[in-house]
TIPA-178238 format. One line per field, with one value per residue (C-alpha): residue in three letters; x, y, z. Coordinates in pm, 1 decimal. Layout:
TIPA-178238
rest	ALA; ...
x	X; ...
y	Y; ...
z	Z; ...
end
This chain:
TIPA-178238
rest	MET; GLN; SER; CYS; LYS; ILE; LEU; VAL; PRO; THR; GLY; MET; LEU; GLY; SER; GLY; CYS; PRO; GLU; GLU; ALA; ILE; GLU; ARG; GLY; PHE; SER; MET; ARG; PRO; ASP; ALA; VAL; ALA; VAL; ASP; ALA; GLY; SER; THR; ASP; SER; GLY; PRO; TYR; PHE; LEU; ALA; THR; THR; HIS; SER; LYS; MET; THR; ARG; GLY; ALA; VAL; ARG; ARG; ASP; LEU; ALA; GLN; ILE; ILE; PRO; ARG; GLN; LEU; ASP; ALA; GLY; ILE; PRO; LEU; ILE; ILE; GLY; SER; CYS; GLY; SER; ALA; GLY; THR; ASP; ALA; GLY; VAL; ASP; TYR; VAL; ALA; ASP; ILE; CYS; GLY; GLU; ILE; LEU; THR; GLU; ILE; GLY; ARG; THR; ALA; LYS; ILE; ALA; LYS; ILE; TYR; SER; GLU; ILE; ARG; ALA; THR; ASP; LEU; VAL; ASP; ARG; LEU; ALA; ARG; GLY; GLN; VAL; ARG; PRO; LEU; PRO; PRO; SER; LEU; PRO; LEU; THR; LYS; GLU; GLU; ILE; GLU; SER; CYS; ILE; ARG; ILE; VAL; GLY; LEU; GLN; GLY; ALA; GLU; PRO; MET; GLN; LYS; ALA; ILE; ARG; ASP; GLY; ALA; GLN; ILE; ILE; LEU; CYS; GLY; ARG; ALA; THR; ASP; THR; ALA; VAL; LEU; ALA; CYS; VAL; PRO; LEU; MET; LYS; GLY; LEU; PRO; THR; GLY; ALA; SER; TRP; HIS; ALA; ALA; LYS; ILE; ALA; GLU; CYS; GLY; SER; VAL; CYS; THR; GLU; ARG; LEU; ARG; LEU; GLY; GLY; VAL; MET; ILE; THR; VAL; THR; SER; ALA; GLY; PHE; GLU; VAL; GLU; PRO; LEU; HIS; ILE; ASP; ASN; ARG; CYS; THR; VAL; ALA; SER; VAL; SER; ALA; HIS; MET; LEU; TYR; GLU; ASN; SER; ASP; PRO; PHE; ARG; LEU; ILE; GLU; PRO; GLY; VAL; ILE; LEU; ASP; ALA; SER; GLY; ALA; LYS; TYR; GLU; GLN; LEU; ASP; HIS; ARG; ARG; VAL; ARG; VAL; THR; GLY; SER; PHE; ALA; GLU; THR; THR; SER; TYR; THR; ILE; LYS; LEU; GLU; ALA; ALA; ARG; LEU; ALA; GLY; TYR; GLN; THR; MET; SER; PHE; VAL; CYS; ILE; ARG; GLU; PRO; LYS; VAL; LEU; GLU; ARG; PHE; ASP; GLN; TRP; LEU; SER; SER; LEU; GLU; GLU; VAL; CYS; ALA; SER; TRP; ILE; ARG; ASP; ASN; MET; ASN; VAL; SER; SER; GLN; GLU; TYR; ASP; ILE; ASP; PHE; ARG; PRO; TYR; GLY; TRP; ASN; GLY; LEU; GLY; GLY; ASN; TRP; PRO; PRO; GLY; SER; GLY; VAL; PRO; PHE; GLU; VAL; GLY; LEU; MET; VAL; LEU; VAL; THR; ALA; GLU; THR; SER; GLU; LEU; SER; LEU; GLN; ILE; ALA; ARG; ALA; CYS; ASN; PRO; ALA; LEU; LEU; HIS; TRP; SER; GLY; ASP; PRO; SER; ALA; PRO; MET; PRO; SER; PHE; ALA; PHE; PRO; TYR; SER; PRO; ALA; GLU; THR; PRO; ARG; GLY; PRO; VAL; TYR; GLU; PHE; ALA; MET; ASN; HIS; VAL; VAL; THR; VAL; ASP; ASP; PRO; LEU; ASP; LEU; PHE; ARG; MET; GLU; TYR; THR; GLU; GLY; GLY; GLN
x	0.0; 136.1; 211.4; 375.0; 524.7; 550.8; 760.2; 620.8; 884.9; 694.2; 383.0; 581.6; 941.5; 1134.0; 921.0; 1168.7; 1160.6; 1343.7; 1651.9; 1531.7; 1200.9; 1360.0; 1608.3; 1328.5; 1130.1; 1408.8; 1465.6; 1108.8; 1224.9; 991.0; 933.7; 948.1; 979.8; 711.5; 672.4; 475.8; 658.5; 378.6; 47.5; -192.6; -250.0; -14.9; -187.8; -109.6; 217.5; 436.6; 272.8; 298.2; 660.4; 799.5; 949.3; 963.7; 777.9; 1027.0; 1383.4; 1658.8; 1829.2; 1520.8; 1463.2; 1830.7; 1829.9; 1540.8; 1686.6; 2028.7; 1857.1; 1664.0; 1877.4; 2170.3; 1934.6; 1703.5; 1991.2; 2132.5; 1790.9; 1760.4; 1412.5; 1266.9; 1216.0; 908.2; 859.5; 540.2; 475.9; 841.8; 924.2; 585.5; 371.1; 499.4; 631.6; 901.9; 1144.2; 1041.6; 1136.4; 1475.5; 1524.6; 1482.7; 1687.5; 1973.6; 1965.5; 1958.7; 2260.5; 2453.0; 2385.0; 2477.6; 2807.4; 2886.8; 2827.4; 3005.4; 2701.4; 2511.3; 2143.2; 1910.6; 1673.9; 1340.8; 1206.1; 835.5; 718.8; 357.1; 336.8; 89.2; 121.3; -178.5; -193.3; -221.6; -502.3; -685.8; -676.5; -822.4; -1087.6; -1189.2; -1220.8; -1455.0; -1209.0; -1207.8; -1494.1; -1551.4; -1586.8; -1868.8; -1923.3; -1691.6; -1803.6; -1666.9; -1326.1; -1273.8; -976.1; -907.3; -904.5; -655.7; -429.2; -437.1; -268.7; 94.8; 136.1; -79.3; -9.4; -190.7; -201.3; -34.5; -190.2; 7.3; 90.9; 379.9; 555.6; 502.4; 658.1; 963.0; 1005.7; 970.7; 1235.8; 1476.5; 1463.7; 1581.3; 1467.3; 1141.2; 1081.0; 729.3; 583.0; 233.6; 76.8; -207.3; -78.9; -222.8; -82.5; 270.7; 192.4; -41.7; 171.5; 391.7; 116.1; -88.4; 214.6; 238.0; -122.6; -264.6; -632.7; -715.3; -942.7; -691.6; -402.9; -579.0; -736.1; -400.1; -243.8; -512.7; -468.2; -86.9; -51.9; 27.3; 255.2; 202.6; -130.8; -301.2; -118.5; -155.8; 180.5; 251.1; 617.0; 746.3; 784.1; 575.7; 417.8; 451.6; 158.0; 141.5; -103.4; -215.2; -475.0; -705.1; -667.7; -394.7; -227.9; -92.7; 187.6; 387.4; 761.1; 849.2; 812.7; 664.0; 385.7; 58.0; -226.1; -582.2; -906.9; -1006.9; -681.7; -680.9; -1047.7; -1059.9; -806.9; -1063.4; -1211.6; -882.9; -918.9; -1212.6; -1579.7; -1700.4; -1556.9; -1634.0; -1546.6; -1224.5; -1188.2; -850.0; -740.6; -936.5; -1071.0; -1314.6; -1241.0; -1545.4; -1467.8; -1828.4; -1790.4; -1448.6; -1385.7; -1120.2; -967.8; -721.3; -462.6; -259.4; -154.0; 12.4; -134.6; -466.5; -594.7; -846.9; -1052.5; -1352.4; -1236.5; -1357.6; -1271.6; -1447.5; -1289.9; -1403.1; -1301.3; -947.1; -932.3; -646.6; -718.1; -590.1; -438.9; -336.7; -230.0; -272.8; -191.8; -459.6; -295.9; -45.4; -94.1; 0.9; -51.9; -103.1; -140.9; -262.4; -303.3; -610.5; -656.7; -892.2; -1176.4; -1445.2; -1367.6; -1354.5; -1689.3; -1860.3; -1607.4; -1850.7; -1997.6; -1649.9; -1520.7; -1818.0; -1761.7; -1389.6; -1462.0; -1700.5; -1461.1; -1170.6; -1384.1; -1493.9; -1137.0; -1010.6; -1293.2; -1279.0; -904.6; -766.2; -1046.4; -1029.9; -1349.0; -1424.4; -1393.3; -1021.8; -916.6; -1013.2; -967.5; -996.6; -1019.9; -925.6; -968.0; -764.9; -879.0; -1238.0; -1336.8; -1029.3; -1092.7; -1452.6; -1794.5; -1949.4; -1829.1; -2014.6; -2286.8; -2186.4; -1814.4; -1750.1; -1530.8; -1198.7; -889.8; -715.3; -753.5; -492.1; -644.3; -482.1; -571.1; -492.7; -523.0; -506.5; -494.0; -375.5; -34.2; 191.7; 199.5; -179.7; -217.1; 48.2; -116.6; -458.8; -312.9; -148.6; -479.5; -622.4; -334.4; -487.6; -805.1; -612.1; -416.7; -688.7; -1043.6; -1286.2; -1604.2; -1783.7; -1745.5; -1809.0; -1550.4; -1188.4; -941.5; -781.3; -438.1; -373.5; -38.1; 142.7; 405.7; 649.6; 737.7; 644.2; 305.3; 248.2; 431.8; 413.8; 372.6; 431.6; 233.9; -32.2; -186.4; -504.8; -593.1; -758.9; -882.4; -1104.6; -1137.9; -1040.4; -925.0; -1013.6; -722.4; -698.6; -356.9; -256.0; 87.2; -49.7; 9.8; 340.0; 700.1; 969.3; 1346.9; 1611.6; 1944.6; 2228.6; 2265.8; 2595.0; 2828.6
y	0.0; 341.3; 565.0; 894.0; 981.8; 1343.3; 1423.0; 1719.8; 1795.4; 2071.4; 2281.9; 2601.0; 2641.1; 2757.1; 2563.6; 2276.7; 1899.5; 1658.2; 1506.6; 1149.3; 1231.9; 1387.3; 1098.8; 842.9; 1040.1; 1026.9; 657.0; 601.0; 712.0; 1003.9; 1134.6; 1498.6; 1724.2; 1990.6; 2255.4; 2575.8; 2888.4; 3142.8; 3240.0; 3530.5; 3435.0; 3706.3; 3985.2; 4213.2; 4357.5; 4094.0; 4139.1; 4517.1; 4529.8; 4205.5; 4112.7; 3747.4; 3630.8; 3347.4; 3435.6; 3381.1; 3144.6; 2923.5; 2907.7; 2834.8; 2554.0; 2376.7; 2418.4; 2298.3; 1986.9; 1924.1; 2033.3; 1787.1; 1491.8; 1608.4; 1644.4; 1304.5; 1152.0; 1324.0; 1457.7; 1810.5; 2042.6; 2265.5; 2561.0; 2767.6; 3128.5; 3208.2; 3471.9; 3445.6; 3644.6; 3511.5; 3846.6; 3875.4; 3981.3; 3675.1; 3445.2; 3615.5; 3592.6; 3214.2; 3179.2; 3363.9; 3124.7; 2824.0; 2965.0; 3006.2; 2646.5; 2505.7; 2694.8; 2570.1; 2204.5; 2235.5; 2153.4; 2325.2; 2308.7; 2452.5; 2686.7; 2803.4; 3132.0; 3173.9; 3526.7; 3601.9; 3980.8; 4148.5; 4507.7; 4725.7; 4840.3; 4479.0; 4407.1; 4726.7; 4605.6; 4269.7; 4446.9; 4646.2; 4320.6; 4174.7; 3911.4; 4012.6; 3923.3; 3942.0; 3651.6; 3678.4; 3903.7; 4147.1; 4411.0; 4451.0; 4614.3; 4959.5; 5099.5; 5335.0; 5049.3; 4852.6; 5155.4; 5219.3; 4885.4; 4870.2; 4515.3; 4255.2; 3883.7; 3597.5; 3246.6; 2996.6; 2663.1; 2348.8; 2430.3; 2680.6; 2437.1; 2151.0; 2352.0; 2424.6; 2053.5; 1962.6; 2224.0; 2043.0; 2264.6; 2087.5; 2356.6; 2534.2; 2856.8; 2991.2; 3327.7; 3321.3; 2982.8; 2780.0; 2556.5; 2249.8; 2314.5; 2278.1; 1923.0; 1819.4; 1921.9; 1610.0; 1346.5; 1528.7; 1529.8; 1153.9; 1113.0; 1009.3; 1083.0; 1450.4; 1396.7; 1191.7; 1426.4; 1743.0; 1575.0; 1433.9; 1777.6; 1941.9; 1692.5; 1725.8; 2100.3; 2185.1; 1890.4; 1750.6; 1925.6; 1611.1; 1398.7; 1359.8; 1511.6; 1842.8; 1878.6; 1559.7; 1672.8; 1633.4; 1355.7; 1144.0; 1120.7; 835.5; 894.9; 592.3; 518.5; 402.9; 696.1; 804.5; 722.7; 955.1; 856.0; 1063.6; 1088.3; 1031.5; 674.1; 793.6; 991.1; 867.4; 967.3; 871.4; 886.7; 1180.0; 1375.6; 1328.0; 1387.8; 1694.1; 1877.2; 1927.0; 2190.0; 2374.6; 2720.7; 2581.7; 2653.0; 2335.4; 2001.1; 1833.9; 2090.5; 2271.4; 2521.8; 2536.3; 2696.3; 2518.8; 2241.9; 2174.0; 1886.3; 1690.9; 1477.9; 1408.6; 1043.0; 992.1; 696.8; 716.6; 387.4; 322.9; 96.6; 39.2; 229.0; 509.3; 526.2; 629.6; 545.1; 767.9; 662.3; 799.2; 1156.9; 1320.6; 1641.1; 1837.4; 2077.8; 2441.1; 2764.7; 2857.2; 3144.8; 3290.7; 3418.1; 3770.9; 3910.0; 4269.4; 4506.1; 4880.5; 5146.7; 5185.0; 5472.7; 5526.0; 5385.6; 5462.5; 5221.1; 5284.7; 5017.9; 5067.3; 4813.2; 4842.3; 4679.5; 4928.0; 4715.4; 4983.6; 5030.3; 4657.0; 4601.2; 4812.4; 4781.1; 4795.0; 5126.7; 5261.7; 5172.2; 5335.3; 5655.5; 5643.5; 5618.3; 5915.9; 6138.8; 6059.4; 6142.5; 6473.8; 6573.0; 6494.3; 6695.8; 6994.0; 7020.1; 6919.7; 7025.6; 6680.5; 6514.7; 6145.3; 6091.2; 6175.8; 5888.0; 5548.6; 5455.0; 5097.8; 5002.3; 4638.7; 4531.3; 4211.7; 4012.2; 4123.8; 4090.2; 4191.8; 3915.8; 4021.8; 3930.4; 4019.2; 3937.6; 3612.1; 3647.2; 3494.7; 3515.3; 3746.2; 4054.1; 4035.4; 4055.3; 4296.7; 4423.3; 4529.1; 4795.7; 4837.7; 5154.0; 5173.9; 5504.9; 5504.4; 5824.9; 5958.9; 6061.6; 5927.4; 6263.4; 6289.7; 5939.1; 6017.0; 6345.2; 6179.6; 5902.9; 6164.9; 6348.3; 6029.9; 5989.4; 6173.7; 5966.3; 5641.3; 5730.9; 5869.0; 5828.1; 5712.2; 5715.7; 5873.8; 6248.2; 6194.4; 5916.1; 5969.5; 5989.4; 5648.8; 5585.0; 5315.8; 5181.2; 5236.8; 4962.4; 5191.6; 5556.5; 5731.1; 5566.5; 5610.3; 5385.9; 5483.2; 5168.0; 5341.5; 5247.8; 4979.6; 4792.4; 4615.0; 4340.1; 4491.9; 4210.8; 3905.5; 3852.9; 3617.7; 3678.7; 3442.8; 3341.8; 3145.6; 3002.8; 2901.6; 3056.7; 3394.6; 3596.2; 3442.9; 3509.4; 3244.8; 3272.1; 3000.1; 3033.7; 2799.2; 2807.6; 2734.8; 2865.1
z	0.0; -95.0; 202.1; 293.9; 632.7; 748.2; 1054.4; 1248.9; 1514.8; 1694.3; 1664.4; 1603.9; 1500.5; 1805.6; 2055.5; 2074.9; 2051.5; 2288.3; 2128.8; 2183.5; 2012.3; 1705.0; 1682.2; 1695.4; 1438.8; 1181.1; 1252.1; 1124.4; 776.6; 701.2; 347.7; 457.7; 760.0; 791.2; 1059.0; 1100.3; 1217.4; 1252.3; 1400.2; 1435.5; 1801.2; 1925.9; 1737.5; 1442.3; 1577.9; 1411.9; 1071.8; 1091.8; 1210.2; 1053.2; 1392.8; 1497.3; 1805.1; 1862.1; 1953.1; 1700.1; 1942.1; 1975.4; 1599.4; 1541.6; 1800.1; 1627.2; 1278.5; 1392.7; 1523.1; 1202.1; 904.0; 931.8; 978.2; 699.5; 453.1; 551.3; 488.7; 151.3; 224.2; 199.3; 494.9; 457.0; 693.3; 681.1; 787.4; 851.1; 1109.1; 1288.6; 1041.2; 709.0; 589.5; 324.6; 597.7; 799.7; 511.4; 478.7; 856.7; 858.4; 538.1; 707.1; 1002.8; 769.0; 584.2; 909.4; 1011.2; 669.8; 676.0; 1025.8; 936.0; 601.0; 389.8; 108.6; 24.2; -237.3; -55.0; -194.8; -58.9; -131.7; -57.4; 37.3; 65.7; -170.3; -288.5; -213.9; -578.7; -698.4; -453.4; -551.7; -914.0; -811.6; -604.9; -913.0; -1108.5; -845.8; -722.9; -354.0; -122.3; 254.2; 493.4; 749.4; 935.7; 752.8; 506.2; 151.5; 126.3; -15.4; -203.1; 88.6; 340.5; 131.2; 93.8; 470.3; 542.3; 642.0; 515.4; 338.9; 301.9; 132.5; 278.8; 47.7; -28.9; -111.0; -474.0; -430.4; -195.7; -438.9; -720.4; -504.6; -428.4; -795.8; -874.2; -644.8; -335.4; -21.7; 224.4; 143.9; 336.0; 296.1; 372.3; 517.6; 453.5; 593.2; 871.7; 703.9; 354.9; 492.0; 605.8; 322.8; 24.8; 2.3; 49.4; -217.1; -450.1; -410.6; -523.2; -187.0; -110.6; -75.5; 225.2; 420.1; 333.9; 451.7; 755.1; 868.5; 821.3; 1032.8; 1315.5; 1321.4; 1247.4; 1610.1; 1674.5; 2021.7; 2078.6; 1943.9; 2204.1; 2578.7; 2679.9; 2513.3; 2620.7; 2459.7; 2099.4; 1787.3; 1586.5; 1275.2; 1036.8; 788.0; 502.8; 299.2; 35.7; 316.8; 558.6; 797.7; 1129.0; 1397.0; 1633.7; 1885.1; 1823.4; 2189.0; 2310.9; 2641.5; 2474.6; 2328.8; 2100.5; 2184.9; 1992.8; 2214.2; 2172.8; 1794.8; 1717.2; 1943.8; 1727.8; 1451.9; 1684.7; 1728.8; 1569.5; 1374.1; 1441.6; 1269.2; 1393.2; 1059.4; 790.8; 714.1; 430.6; 257.9; -72.1; -343.5; -121.5; 163.4; 399.3; 515.9; 821.5; 916.7; 817.0; 971.7; 1201.5; 1474.3; 1587.4; 1870.5; 1704.6; 2019.8; 2330.9; 2129.1; 1779.0; 1623.8; 1276.3; 1094.4; 792.9; 605.1; 540.2; 221.5; 35.6; -235.2; -482.6; -477.5; -647.3; -552.2; -304.1; -100.7; 250.1; 309.8; 628.4; 682.6; 957.8; 990.1; 1247.2; 1514.3; 1701.3; 1979.7; 2324.5; 2684.4; 2974.1; 3343.9; 3608.4; 3964.3; 4245.2; 4468.5; 4808.3; 4976.2; 5128.4; 5097.5; 4727.8; 4661.3; 4833.6; 4564.6; 4289.1; 3997.0; 4114.5; 4192.2; 3845.1; 3673.6; 3868.8; 3787.8; 3416.1; 3441.8; 3632.1; 3399.9; 3095.5; 3248.5; 3346.4; 2995.5; 2838.4; 3071.5; 3141.6; 2802.2; 2566.6; 2405.9; 2284.1; 2338.2; 1960.6; 1975.0; 2200.1; 2339.6; 2703.3; 2823.9; 3194.1; 3261.4; 3626.9; 3664.4; 3964.1; 3909.6; 3542.2; 3344.3; 3092.2; 3033.0; 3165.2; 3499.1; 3849.0; 3926.9; 4192.6; 4524.1; 4446.6; 4736.7; 4751.5; 4567.1; 4788.4; 4551.8; 4196.0; 3944.5; 3721.0; 3380.9; 3192.1; 2819.9; 2637.8; 2256.7; 2054.1; 1720.2; 1856.0; 2126.7; 2303.8; 2318.1; 2459.8; 2722.8; 2827.2; 2856.4; 3073.9; 3293.9; 3326.5; 3479.3; 3725.2; 4026.7; 4004.9; 3969.1; 4283.0; 4511.8; 4375.1; 4645.1; 4438.1; 4737.0; 4804.6; 5176.8; 5215.9; 5324.8; 5038.9; 4976.0; 4826.7; 4573.3; 4456.7; 4130.4; 4082.8; 3902.3; 3843.8; 3627.1; 3636.9; 3262.9; 3014.6; 2646.4; 2435.8; 2103.8; 1792.4; 1816.4; 1527.7; 1429.7; 1185.2; 881.8; 657.1; 686.0; 312.4; 30.8; -324.5; -608.7; -833.7; -1156.5; -1069.2; -713.0; -776.6; -890.7; -574.5; -467.7; -568.9; -557.7; -533.9; -516.9; -340.6; -253.4; 124.0; 293.8; 26.2
end
């Protein structure tokens, strides 16, 4: 029976994999190594600035562990969403690290760099041709919204990676890509079932997250004509029907359907079988072909932000904290309006009371009085100076506000001085849209280099 083994050493490049797990993984003779290197989980900052969330040292450690073994095995290494956000600079960042490692070990390798950034002018042209549409609940894009973006990327499907492998690349470094495409591209190249290939990729995209012990390294997926199997790399780890099937819900609102470029996975008929103590087999996955669309991600400037943080342990305030917080918000707004002549439309102020309901929702009835609350105050405005001055205008209230004119003046605690910390520019995601393309390679640029020379 034809099969294809994909070694997934970790859920994100830079997260690490125990040496014994990676050694065992390569002893199982995989056909490729595939690993994701990015995420939107940490917000738009990394897309806007091109900075990497993972440290250079952590990324280098993982690559130094993988590259010599991968070259010895004569198999491709595919890395998706390089540099955290999949920017062009992120691809070059990982390519530079690969080059350093190859030079140190005295090896060379053909490196493919697949860039995902899209120029605003190109996207405006596609918008005019009716090729860009919103995903619910977003509204249609406008030319002005596109032009306001600092950076735009498109999520690659499997096809650009497959072309790089066919062209002889040994290390494939992708800009922004779907997590699953990185893992599915080689099984699909080998003609294995589309449903099984994409389903296996979805289950293994985050490495050990589909296992019981998350700190013991990644997994091996084996795709066959009948389905696929998932096995942890570390001998002391295990996959179960529950741990594997649950991953279809990870970052996915529908546990049975997954939309990828040009294909929709349907796992509603999938059967999960515990093969032994460590391995799970999955059969019955199906996929249907759809029009080929590329998901768009973009970041734009949202303003400049200043943070204050005050610690509150005054019992009389904590006993009626909801009323106190409402009065604090009102007095801060009035001081900003009256003392600075700044309207509420010129800034945003966000009060986050950690220890009470800083993560949202209401304080549960019957929960009692909190022992202490850490109140974070975030002021966002058009300029850094304006956000700083507004935060400073709130300082007296954050230090002494009682909420009751007849009550003695309390004192709260700032953990540092000055109490206001400028955070500089802050960003927001600006697109939840797709663009229809005739060719899966249309939006992506590819370069080949010889690393290690």
